[in-house]
A tleap script that builds the chain and sets N, CA, C and O, in Angstrom:
source leaprc.protein.ff14SB
mol = sequence {
  NMET HIE PRO ASP VAL ALA LEU GLY VAL ARG
  LEU SER ALA ILE MET GLY ARG ASN GLN PHE
  THR THR ASP PRO ARG PRO VAL VAL ASP GLU
  LEU LEU GLN ALA ALA GLY ALA ARG GLN ASP
  ILE LEU ALA ARG GLU ALA GLY ILE TRP ALA
  GLY TYR HIE TYR GLY ALA GLU HIE HIE ARG
  PRO LEU VAL ASN ALA LEU ALA GLY ILE PRO
  GLY ALA ARG PRO TRP PHE GLU VAL GLY ARG
  LYS ARG ALA GLY ALA GLY SER HIE ARG THR
  ILE ASP PRO CGLN
}
set mol.1.N position { -12.207 -16.296 -21.777 }
set mol.1.CA position { -11.111 -15.361 -21.835 }
set mol.1.C position { -9.821 -16.161 -22.058 }
set mol.1.O position { -9.608 -17.202 -21.437 }
set mol.2.N position { -8.989 -15.669 -22.930 }
set mol.2.CA position { -7.712 -16.321 -23.208 }
set mol.2.C position { -6.856 -16.316 -21.939 }
set mol.2.O position { -6.857 -15.325 -21.209 }
set mol.3.N position { -6.133 -17.393 -21.661 }
set mol.3.CA position { -5.317 -17.465 -20.438 }
set mol.3.C position { -4.302 -16.321 -20.306 }
set mol.3.O position { -4.036 -15.865 -19.194 }
set mol.4.N position { -3.740 -15.858 -21.411 }
set mol.4.CA position { -2.792 -14.740 -21.344 }
set mol.4.C position { -3.485 -13.461 -20.883 }
set mol.4.O position { -2.926 -12.687 -20.106 }
set mol.5.N position { -4.690 -13.249 -21.364 }
set mol.5.CA position { -5.463 -12.067 -20.963 }
set mol.5.C position { -5.838 -12.179 -19.488 }
set mol.5.O position { -5.729 -11.207 -18.741 }
set mol.6.N position { -6.275 -13.354 -19.076 }
set mol.6.CA position { -6.638 -13.567 -17.676 }
set mol.6.C position { -5.449 -13.314 -16.755 }
set mol.6.O position { -5.605 -12.731 -15.683 }
set mol.7.N position { -4.267 -13.750 -17.168 }
set mol.7.CA position { -3.072 -13.510 -16.365 }
set mol.7.C position { -2.775 -12.020 -16.302 }
set mol.7.O position { -2.435 -11.504 -15.237 }
set mol.8.N position { -2.895 -11.331 -17.411 }
set mol.8.CA position { -2.679 -9.881 -17.418 }
set mol.8.C position { -3.627 -9.162 -16.478 }
set mol.8.O position { -3.222 -8.243 -15.766 }
set mol.9.N position { -4.880 -9.572 -16.469 }
set mol.9.CA position { -5.867 -8.980 -15.566 }
set mol.9.C position { -5.484 -9.257 -14.114 }
set mol.9.O position { -5.556 -8.370 -13.264 }
set mol.10.N position { -5.079 -10.488 -13.842 }
set mol.10.CA position { -4.677 -10.848 -12.471 }
set mol.10.C position { -3.484 -10.023 -12.005 }
set mol.10.O position { -3.466 -9.527 -10.878 }
set mol.11.N position { -2.494 -9.880 -12.872 }
set mol.11.CA position { -1.310 -9.101 -12.513 }
set mol.11.C position { -1.674 -7.634 -12.294 }
set mol.11.O position { -1.198 -7.014 -11.343 }
set mol.12.N position { -2.506 -7.082 -13.158 }
set mol.12.CA position { -2.947 -5.690 -12.996 }
set mol.12.C position { -3.710 -5.500 -11.695 }
set mol.12.O position { -3.565 -4.475 -11.029 }
set mol.13.N position { -4.519 -6.485 -11.333 }
set mol.13.CA position { -5.272 -6.404 -10.085 }
set mol.13.C position { -4.332 -6.401 -8.876 }
set mol.13.O position { -4.569 -5.681 -7.906 }
set mol.14.N position { -3.285 -7.191 -8.935 }
set mol.14.CA position { -2.305 -7.212 -7.839 }
set mol.14.C position { -1.654 -5.834 -7.702 }
set mol.14.O position { -1.503 -5.326 -6.591 }
set mol.15.N position { -1.271 -5.235 -8.824 }
set mol.15.CA position { -0.643 -3.915 -8.775 }
set mol.15.C position { -1.623 -2.865 -8.267 }
set mol.15.O position { -1.259 -2.027 -7.443 }
set mol.16.N position { -2.846 -2.903 -8.744 }
set mol.16.CA position { -3.845 -1.944 -8.307 }
set mol.16.C position { -4.173 -2.065 -6.833 }
set mol.16.O position { -4.330 -1.060 -6.139 }
set mol.17.N position { -4.274 -3.277 -6.364 }
set mol.17.CA position { -4.589 -3.527 -4.956 }
set mol.17.C position { -3.471 -3.028 -4.034 }
set mol.17.O position { -3.717 -2.678 -2.880 }
set mol.18.N position { -2.258 -2.999 -4.550 }
set mol.18.CA position { -1.092 -2.611 -3.753 }
set mol.18.C position { -0.484 -1.285 -4.183 }
set mol.18.O position { 0.666 -0.997 -3.854 }
set mol.19.N position { -1.228 -0.491 -4.899 }
set mol.19.CA position { -0.662 0.715 -5.506 }
set mol.19.C position { -0.104 1.740 -4.522 }
set mol.19.O position { 0.742 2.549 -4.903 }
set mol.20.N position { -0.551 1.728 -3.281 }
set mol.20.CA position { -0.085 2.709 -2.307 }
set mol.20.C position { 0.937 2.139 -1.326 }
set mol.20.O position { 1.228 2.760 -0.304 }
set mol.21.N position { 1.475 0.979 -1.626 }
set mol.21.CA position { 2.420 0.344 -0.720 }
set mol.21.C position { 3.681 1.190 -0.544 }
set mol.21.O position { 4.106 1.901 -1.454 }
set mol.22.N position { 4.255 1.095 0.630 }
set mol.22.CA position { 5.561 1.706 0.862 }
set mol.22.C position { 6.650 0.634 0.880 }
set mol.22.O position { 7.840 0.943 0.935 }
set mol.23.N position { 6.226 -0.620 0.835 }
set mol.23.CA position { 7.158 -1.761 0.806 }
set mol.23.C position { 6.785 -2.654 -0.381 }
set mol.23.O position { 6.017 -3.603 -0.225 }
set mol.24.N position { 7.322 -2.354 -1.560 }
set mol.24.CA position { 6.910 -3.074 -2.764 }
set mol.24.C position { 7.505 -4.472 -2.926 }
set mol.24.O position { 7.077 -5.215 -3.808 }
set mol.25.N position { 8.470 -4.845 -2.107 }
set mol.25.CA position { 9.110 -6.158 -2.289 }
set mol.25.C position { 8.106 -7.313 -2.243 }
set mol.25.O position { 8.152 -8.177 -3.119 }
set mol.26.N position { 7.202 -7.364 -1.261 }
set mol.26.CA position { 6.222 -8.458 -1.262 }
set mol.26.C position { 5.297 -8.426 -2.485 }
set mol.26.O position { 4.834 -9.471 -2.943 }
set mol.27.N position { 5.035 -7.245 -3.001 }
set mol.27.CA position { 4.183 -7.119 -4.190 }
set mol.27.C position { 4.899 -7.711 -5.398 }
set mol.27.O position { 4.306 -8.466 -6.169 }
set mol.28.N position { 6.167 -7.370 -5.557 }
set mol.28.CA position { 6.949 -7.908 -6.670 }
set mol.28.C position { 7.056 -9.425 -6.540 }
set mol.28.O position { 6.951 -10.142 -7.535 }
set mol.29.N position { 7.260 -9.912 -5.331 }
set mol.29.CA position { 7.314 -11.360 -5.118 }
set mol.29.C position { 6.000 -12.026 -5.536 }
set mol.29.O position { 6.004 -13.070 -6.187 }
set mol.30.N position { 4.884 -11.413 -5.155 }
set mol.30.CA position { 3.573 -11.956 -5.525 }
set mol.30.C position { 3.389 -11.942 -7.042 }
set mol.30.O position { 2.861 -12.894 -7.617 }
set mol.31.N position { 3.825 -10.866 -7.682 }
set mol.31.CA position { 3.723 -10.767 -9.146 }
set mol.31.C position { 4.564 -11.841 -9.835 }
set mol.31.O position { 4.108 -12.489 -10.777 }
set mol.32.N position { 5.788 -12.018 -9.359 }
set mol.32.CA position { 6.665 -13.034 -9.946 }
set mol.32.C position { 6.071 -14.427 -9.797 }
set mol.32.O position { 6.132 -15.238 -10.721 }
set mol.33.N position { 5.498 -14.701 -8.632 }
set mol.33.CA position { 4.890 -16.006 -8.394 }
set mol.33.C position { 3.655 -16.183 -9.278 }
set mol.33.O position { 3.468 -17.246 -9.869 }
set mol.34.N position { 2.822 -15.167 -9.373 }
set mol.34.CA position { 1.603 -15.257 -10.178 }
set mol.34.C position { 1.928 -15.432 -11.654 }
set mol.34.O position { 1.232 -16.166 -12.355 }
set mol.35.N position { 2.975 -14.770 -12.136 }
set mol.35.CA position { 3.339 -14.839 -13.555 }
set mol.35.C position { 3.963 -16.178 -13.911 }
set mol.35.O position { 3.829 -16.644 -15.043 }
set mol.36.N position { 4.636 -16.795 -12.963 }
set mol.36.CA position { 5.281 -18.078 -13.248 }
set mol.36.C position { 6.220 -17.967 -14.443 }
set mol.36.O position { 7.087 -17.093 -14.483 }
set mol.37.N position { 6.046 -18.839 -15.394 }
set mol.37.CA position { 6.905 -18.863 -16.581 }
set mol.37.C position { 6.605 -17.727 -17.558 }
set mol.37.O position { 7.387 -17.488 -18.478 }
set mol.38.N position { 5.503 -17.034 -17.376 }
set mol.38.CA position { 5.095 -15.981 -18.316 }
set mol.38.C position { 5.630 -14.612 -17.887 }
set mol.38.O position { 4.868 -13.668 -17.676 }
set mol.39.N position { 6.947 -14.530 -17.765 }
set mol.39.CA position { 7.587 -13.284 -17.388 }
set mol.39.C position { 7.402 -12.203 -18.455 }
set mol.39.O position { 7.503 -11.014 -18.156 }
set mol.40.N position { 7.136 -12.608 -19.686 }
set mol.40.CA position { 6.876 -11.638 -20.746 }
set mol.40.C position { 5.589 -10.868 -20.479 }
set mol.40.O position { 5.520 -9.663 -20.722 }
set mol.41.N position { 4.574 -11.562 -19.980 }
set mol.41.CA position { 3.307 -10.896 -19.658 }
set mol.41.C position { 3.505 -9.994 -18.445 }
set mol.41.O position { 2.977 -8.883 -18.407 }
set mol.42.N position { 4.253 -10.458 -17.461 }
set mol.42.CA position { 4.546 -9.628 -16.295 }
set mol.42.C position { 5.287 -8.367 -16.716 }
set mol.42.O position { 4.940 -7.274 -16.268 }
set mol.43.N position { 6.293 -8.494 -17.563 }
set mol.43.CA position { 7.060 -7.330 -18.010 }
set mol.43.C position { 6.147 -6.311 -18.686 }
set mol.43.O position { 6.243 -5.114 -18.416 }
set mol.44.N position { 5.269 -6.778 -19.555 }
set mol.44.CA position { 4.353 -5.874 -20.272 }
set mol.44.C position { 3.411 -5.174 -19.289 }
set mol.44.O position { 3.291 -3.950 -19.312 }
set mol.45.N position { 2.752 -5.936 -18.437 }
set mol.45.CA position { 1.778 -5.348 -17.509 }
set mol.45.C position { 2.452 -4.415 -16.507 }
set mol.45.O position { 1.928 -3.340 -16.213 }
set mol.46.N position { 3.603 -4.814 -15.983 }
set mol.46.CA position { 4.319 -3.975 -15.016 }
set mol.46.C position { 4.796 -2.681 -15.664 }
set mol.46.O position { 4.682 -1.608 -15.072 }
set mol.47.N position { 5.326 -2.779 -16.868 }
set mol.47.CA position { 5.808 -1.592 -17.563 }
set mol.47.C position { 4.690 -0.619 -17.898 }
set mol.47.O position { 4.840 0.590 -17.721 }
set mol.48.N position { 3.576 -1.140 -18.380 }
set mol.48.CA position { 2.439 -0.274 -18.709 }
set mol.48.C position { 1.887 0.378 -17.448 }
set mol.48.O position { 1.616 1.579 -17.436 }
set mol.49.N position { 1.719 -0.407 -16.385 }
set mol.49.CA position { 1.187 0.148 -15.139 }
set mol.49.C position { 2.122 1.225 -14.593 }
set mol.49.O position { 1.673 2.303 -14.204 }
set mol.50.N position { 3.416 0.933 -14.565 }
set mol.50.CA position { 4.385 1.893 -14.032 }
set mol.50.C position { 4.457 3.147 -14.901 }
set mol.50.O position { 4.559 4.259 -14.382 }
set mol.51.N position { 4.406 2.973 -16.204 }
set mol.51.CA position { 4.421 4.137 -17.088 }
set mol.51.C position { 3.193 5.008 -16.900 }
set mol.51.O position { 3.290 6.235 -16.911 }
set mol.52.N position { 2.062 4.390 -16.732 }
set mol.52.CA position { 0.814 5.129 -16.535 }
set mol.52.C position { 0.858 5.945 -15.245 }
set mol.52.O position { 0.385 7.081 -15.208 }
set mol.53.N position { 1.419 5.370 -14.200 }
set mol.53.CA position { 1.431 6.016 -12.884 }
set mol.53.C position { 2.733 6.756 -12.588 }
set mol.53.O position { 2.922 7.264 -11.482 }
set mol.54.N position { 3.629 6.817 -13.569 }
set mol.54.CA position { 4.916 7.478 -13.376 }
set mol.54.C position { 4.686 8.944 -12.989 }
set mol.54.O position { 3.864 9.637 -13.588 }
set mol.55.N position { 5.412 9.388 -12.000 }
set mol.55.CA position { 5.315 10.781 -11.575 }
set mol.55.C position { 4.356 11.014 -10.427 }
set mol.55.O position { 4.391 12.074 -9.802 }
set mol.56.N position { 3.498 10.044 -10.134 }
set mol.56.CA position { 2.578 10.182 -9.001 }
set mol.56.C position { 3.327 9.823 -7.719 }
set mol.56.O position { 3.753 8.682 -7.535 }
set mol.57.N position { 3.477 10.788 -6.856 }
set mol.57.CA position { 4.261 10.604 -5.632 }
set mol.57.C position { 3.801 9.394 -4.815 }
set mol.57.O position { 4.634 8.638 -4.316 }
set mol.58.N position { 2.505 9.204 -4.674 }
set mol.58.CA position { 1.982 8.122 -3.845 }
set mol.58.C position { 2.163 6.738 -4.478 }
set mol.58.O position { 1.953 5.723 -3.814 }
set mol.59.N position { 2.550 6.692 -5.756 }
set mol.59.CA position { 2.811 5.413 -6.426 }
set mol.59.C position { 4.306 5.136 -6.592 }
set mol.59.O position { 4.695 4.070 -7.068 }
set mol.60.N position { 5.127 6.085 -6.203 }
set mol.60.CA position { 6.568 6.004 -6.486 }
set mol.60.C position { 7.237 4.709 -6.027 }
set mol.60.O position { 7.992 4.133 -6.810 }
set mol.61.N position { 7.010 4.214 -4.813 }
set mol.61.CA position { 7.692 2.979 -4.409 }
set mol.61.C position { 7.385 1.797 -5.333 }
set mol.61.O position { 8.283 1.045 -5.711 }
set mol.62.N position { 6.119 1.644 -5.687 }
set mol.62.CA position { 5.766 0.520 -6.559 }
set mol.62.C position { 6.267 0.749 -7.979 }
set mol.62.O position { 6.758 -0.187 -8.611 }
set mol.63.N position { 6.156 1.958 -8.490 }
set mol.63.CA position { 6.653 2.262 -9.840 }
set mol.63.C position { 8.143 1.955 -9.934 }
set mol.63.O position { 8.590 1.327 -10.894 }
set mol.64.N position { 8.906 2.394 -8.947 }
set mol.64.CA position { 10.348 2.144 -8.964 }
set mol.64.C position { 10.657 0.649 -8.910 }
set mol.64.O position { 11.571 0.177 -9.587 }
set mol.65.N position { 9.904 -0.091 -8.112 }
set mol.65.CA position { 10.124 -1.541 -8.025 }
set mol.65.C position { 9.757 -2.232 -9.333 }
set mol.65.O position { 10.464 -3.137 -9.779 }
set mol.66.N position { 8.668 -1.815 -9.943 }
set mol.66.CA position { 8.249 -2.428 -11.205 }
set mol.66.C position { 9.260 -2.146 -12.318 }
set mol.66.O position { 9.429 -2.956 -13.229 }
set mol.67.N position { 9.920 -1.015 -12.240 }
set mol.67.CA position { 10.944 -0.673 -13.232 }
set mol.67.C position { 12.096 -1.667 -13.214 }
set mol.67.O position { 12.802 -1.819 -14.211 }
set mol.68.N position { 12.287 -2.342 -12.088 }
set mol.68.CA position { 13.361 -3.318 -11.975 }
set mol.68.C position { 13.022 -4.693 -12.527 }
set mol.68.O position { 13.888 -5.566 -12.587 }
set mol.69.N position { 11.784 -4.895 -12.929 }
set mol.69.CA position { 11.403 -6.180 -13.508 }
set mol.69.C position { 11.984 -6.266 -14.913 }
set mol.69.O position { 11.734 -5.384 -15.735 }
set mol.70.N position { 12.754 -7.311 -15.204 }
set mol.70.CA position { 13.369 -7.424 -16.532 }
set mol.70.C position { 12.330 -7.343 -17.655 }
set mol.70.O position { 11.331 -8.062 -17.660 }
set mol.71.N position { 12.599 -6.452 -18.596 }
set mol.71.CA position { 11.731 -6.288 -19.761 }
set mol.71.C position { 10.617 -5.275 -19.587 }
set mol.71.O position { 9.881 -5.007 -20.536 }
set mol.72.N position { 10.471 -4.700 -18.389 }
set mol.72.CA position { 9.367 -3.762 -18.142 }
set mol.72.C position { 9.610 -2.388 -18.757 }
set mol.72.O position { 8.667 -1.760 -19.239 }
set mol.73.N position { 10.832 -1.917 -18.752 }
set mol.73.CA position { 11.127 -0.545 -19.188 }
set mol.73.C position { 10.629 -0.223 -20.600 }
set mol.73.O position { 10.108 0.874 -20.806 }
set mol.74.N position { 10.761 -1.112 -21.572 }
set mol.74.CA position { 10.268 -0.762 -22.912 }
set mol.74.C position { 8.756 -0.509 -22.963 }
set mol.74.O position { 8.268 0.129 -23.896 }
set mol.75.N position { 8.028 -0.997 -21.984 }
set mol.75.CA position { 6.574 -0.822 -21.968 }
set mol.75.C position { 6.142 0.470 -21.276 }
set mol.75.O position { 4.963 0.819 -21.322 }
set mol.76.N position { 7.065 1.184 -20.638 }
set mol.76.CA position { 6.722 2.433 -19.954 }
set mol.76.C position { 6.044 3.420 -20.892 }
set mol.76.O position { 5.051 4.051 -20.529 }
set mol.77.N position { 6.577 3.551 -22.083 }
set mol.77.CA position { 6.045 4.545 -23.022 }
set mol.77.C position { 4.583 4.266 -23.374 }
set mol.77.O position { 3.801 5.196 -23.569 }
set mol.78.N position { 4.221 2.997 -23.453 }
set mol.78.CA position { 2.820 2.652 -23.713 }
set mol.78.C position { 1.953 3.190 -22.574 }
set mol.78.O position { 0.901 3.780 -22.820 }
set mol.79.N position { 2.385 2.991 -21.351 }
set mol.79.CA position { 1.647 3.499 -20.199 }
set mol.79.C position { 1.590 5.017 -20.173 }
set mol.79.O position { 0.551 5.591 -19.847 }
set mol.80.N position { 2.688 5.674 -20.511 }
set mol.80.CA position { 2.727 7.140 -20.553 }
set mol.80.C position { 1.739 7.674 -21.583 }
set mol.80.O position { 1.033 8.649 -21.323 }
set mol.81.N position { 1.689 7.038 -22.750 }
set mol.81.CA position { 0.748 7.480 -23.789 }
set mol.81.C position { -0.694 7.288 -23.341 }
set mol.81.O position { -1.548 8.135 -23.602 }
set mol.82.N position { -0.962 6.185 -22.675 }
set mol.82.CA position { -2.323 5.947 -22.173 }
set mol.82.C position { -2.700 6.982 -21.120 }
set mol.82.O position { -3.838 7.451 -21.086 }
set mol.83.N position { -1.755 7.335 -20.271 }
set mol.83.CA position { -2.035 8.333 -19.236 }
set mol.83.C position { -2.337 9.693 -19.859 }
set mol.83.O position { -3.172 10.445 -19.355 }
set mol.84.N position { -1.658 9.998 -20.944 }
set mol.84.CA position { -1.847 11.290 -21.599 }
set mol.84.C position { -3.012 11.344 -22.561 }
set mol.84.O position { -3.324 12.406 -23.099 }
set mol.85.N position { -3.656 10.220 -22.784 }
set mol.85.CA position { -4.743 10.175 -23.755 }
set mol.85.C position { -6.016 10.839 -23.253 }
set mol.85.O position { -6.887 11.186 -24.050 }
set mol.86.N position { -6.133 11.018 -21.956 }
set mol.86.CA position { -7.344 11.613 -21.409 }
set mol.86.C position { -8.484 10.618 -21.395 }
set mol.86.O position { -8.316 9.448 -21.739 }
set mol.87.N position { -9.633 11.098 -20.997 }
set mol.87.CA position { -10.790 10.211 -20.949 }
set mol.87.C position { -11.616 10.380 -22.222 }
set mol.87.O position { -11.616 11.438 -22.852 }
set mol.88.N position { -12.300 9.337 -22.571 }
set mol.88.CA position { -13.162 9.352 -23.751 }
set mol.88.C position { -14.600 9.401 -23.269 }
set mol.88.O position { -15.017 8.612 -22.421 }
set mol.89.N position { -15.341 10.329 -23.818 }
set mol.89.CA position { -16.723 10.495 -23.383 }
set mol.89.C position { -17.670 10.203 -24.521 }
set mol.89.O position { -17.351 10.392 -25.695 }
set mol.90.N position { -18.834 9.741 -24.145 }
set mol.90.CA position { -19.872 9.498 -25.150 }
set mol.90.C position { -20.946 10.558 -25.124 }
set mol.90.O position { -21.808 10.605 -26.001 }
set mol.91.N position { -20.893 11.423 -24.101 }
set mol.91.CA position { -21.857 12.529 -24.036 }
set mol.91.C position { -21.114 13.824 -23.862 }
set mol.91.O position { -19.992 13.839 -23.355 }
set mol.92.N position { -21.722 14.906 -24.273 }
set mol.92.CA position { -21.138 16.239 -24.129 }
set mol.92.C position { -21.276 16.663 -22.681 }
set mol.92.O position { -22.390 16.673 -22.155 }
set mol.93.N position { -20.154 17.024 -21.997 }
set mol.93.CA position { -20.230 17.370 -20.582 }
set mol.93.C position { -20.930 18.714 -20.329 }
set mol.93.O position { -21.179 19.050 -19.172 }
set mol.94.N position { -21.251 19.483 -21.361 }
set mol.94.CA position { -21.894 20.790 -21.166 }
set mol.94.C position { -23.318 20.623 -20.922 }
set mol.94.O position { -24.032 21.609 -20.734 }
savepdb mol mol.pdb
quit
């Protein structure tokens, strides 16, 4: 796996593991530390995750905190589109 992809997976896992937090500051700190110099990857992953979960009351603290990560906001729309895409099925549910 390419190191950039592995970092994206790691960052997404941190957000998923902490998705119900009411205190997002330690989560953001962990994300910043994990991303290191690759703040561009953090911005993309945080923006997509926050956009996908935007509007969910139980995710609001983390979504709002992720919105403050520099460069994350432009990626919100990607997450919103993914959330609205629905699920893809390979079999007919009927």
